[in-house]
C-alpha positions in Angstrom: 16.0 5.8 13.1 15.6 4.9 16.5 15.3 2.0 18.8 14.1 -0.7 16.3 12.0 0.4 14.2 13.6 -0.7 11.4 12.5 -4.1 11.7 9.2 -3.7 11.8 7.0 -5.0 9.1 4.9 -2.9 6.9 2.6 -3.6 3.9 2.2 -1.4 0.3 -0.7 0.4 -0.1 -0.4 0.4 -3.6 1.7 -0.3 -6.8 2.1 2.8 -9.3 3.1 2.0 -12.9 4.3 5.4 -13.7 5.0 6.5 -17.5 6.7 9.4 -18.3 6.3 11.7 -21.6 2.0 11.4 -21.6 -0.4 13.4 -21.2 -1.7 13.1 -17.5 -3.7 9.8 -16.9 -4.6 7.6 -14.5 -6.3 4.1 -14.3 -7.0 1.1 -12.3 -5.2 -1.9 -13.0 -7.0 -5.2 -13.1 -5.3 -8.0 -11.5 -3.7 -9.6 -14.5 -2.5 -6.9 -16.1 -0.7 -5.8 -12.7 0.3 -9.1 -12.6 2.4 -8.7 -16.2 3.7 -5.4 -15.0 5.2 -7.0 -12.0 6.7 -9.9 -13.8 8.2 -7.2 -16.7 9.2 -4.8 -13.5 11.0 -7.2 -11.8 15.1 -8.3 -12.7 14.9 -11.5 -10.5 11.5 -13.0 -11.6 12.7 -15.9 -13.7 15.1 -16.4 -11.2 13.3 -17.1 -8.0 11.0 -19.6 -10.1 8.0 -21.1 -8.0 8.7 -18.4 -5.4 8.9 -15.4 -7.0 5.6 -16.0 -9.2 4.0 -17.2 -5.6 5.0 -13.5 -4.7 4.1 -11.8 -7.4 0.8 -13.6 -6.9 0.4 -12.1 -3.6 1.0 -8.9 -3.8 -0.6 -8.4 -6.9 -4.4 -9.7 -5.0 -3.8 -7.7 -2.0 -2.4 -4.5 -3.1 -4.4 -2.1 -5.5 -2.2 -1.1 -8.6 -2.7 2.2 -10.8 -1.3 2.9 -14.2 -0.1 6.8 -13.7 1.0 8.7 -17.1 2.6 12.4 -16.8 3.8 14.5 -19.2 6.6 16.3 -16.6 8.3 16.0 -13.5 5.6 18.4 -12.1 2.5 16.5 -12.8 4.4 12.8 -11.8 5.2 15.0 -8.4 1.3 16.6 -8.0 -0.1 13.3 -9.3 2.2 11.0 -6.7 0.8 13.3 -3.9 -3.0 13.4 -4.7 -2.4 9.2 -4.8 -0.7 9.6 -1.3 -3.4 12.0 0.1 -6.3 9.8 -1.3 -4.8 6.7 1.1 
């Protein structure tokens, strides 16, 4: 890292909720489903209280989300690369 590049803020472009060992599938997620999945994946959501709720609500509103099922590592990497290329 050079300079102060680590201090720049960046925004997420896409939330991906992967699931290994299933037939390949990609689907968009509704905001409500995204919020549920974010709370399930958050290790400190309850401890953060209202602040955590606000952050996850904002993330859900601002960032698109997809559910990605993949049968093996090779398929998973290919799917992520395709998503990345589409951004």
